[in-house]
N, C-alpha and C positions, 0 to 999 in steps of 0.2 A: 504494500500500500504506500502511496506517495504522500509525503508530508506537504509537498508543494504542488498545487494543482495548476497554477497559471505560470507558464515558463516561457521565457524568450530565449531562443537558441540562436546565437550568432555563429555564422560559418565563415571561415576565412579561406583564402586561396592557398591551398596546399594539396598535395596528392592524397592526404588523409581526409580531405573533405567528403569523400564518398562514405566514409565511416559515420559521418554525422547523419546520414540517411538512416542507417541502422539504429543509431541513438534515438532519432526522432520517432521511428517506428515503435521502439520499446517504450518510450515515454507516453505515446498515445495509447498503446496497449494497456499501460498501467493507469490510464484514466486522466492523463494530463491534457490541458488545453495548451498547445504549443504554437507560438507565433515565431516565425523564422525571419532573420535578417541575413542576407547574403552580401558579402563584399563584392566589388566589381570582379575581382580575380577568382572568387569562389565559384562564380557562374561558369568559369572555364573548366571546372572539374565536376560540377554537379548542376543539373538544370533546375531553375526555379519551379518548373512545372512538377517535378518530382516531389519537392518539398510541399508545394501547394496541395497536391493530391493526397499525400500522407497526413498532412496536418489538418486539412480542411479549412485552412485560413489563408488569407492573402500573404504573399511573401514580399517582404520589403527589400528592395535592391537599390533604391535611390532616395535621397532626401526630398526630391522633387517629383515623386511618383504620382502620375496623373490618376491612378486607380484609387488613390486614397483621398477621401473628402475632408479629413480632419488634419490637424497638425501632428502628423505621425511621430516625429522625433520627440515630441513632448508628451503626447497622449499615450504612447505605447507603454510607458511605465506605470500608468494609473492603476491597473489591476494586476501587475506582475508580482509574483511571489519570489521568483529567483531568476537570475540572468546567467546563462551558461554560454561560454564561447568554446566551441569544439570544431575543428582544431584551433588552438590558440598559437598562432605562429609568433615567432620572435618579432616580426614586423608589427603586428597588432599590439603585442604586449608593450613594445617600445612606444607606440602611439598613445596607448592608454596612460603610460607613465609620464609622458611628456605633454599630455593634454592636446594632442594633435587630433583635430576633428575634420579630416578631409574625406570621410566616408560616412554613410549612414550609421554603420556599426560603431 
């Protein structure tokens, strides 16, 4: 049983990005509502449609996504219990540490 029901899954550009598909599937099987954010480079390894199909939710790929009617980069956190980044590349960890916000994730 999951302690956290509302999860945001951030996926970065790495060959390990395909494993996040399996993680998403298991989280959904366990009853989680998972919303996915893909970096620009993550889309090179795993298609947004795969994540949309498995999660049943819109997949965020850009801060200026036309499919979203709200201010996604602000409202996404409103009902999130936990935020998971998998895979967490050295690039994204460095950006988090330095406060670089050049990608939706």
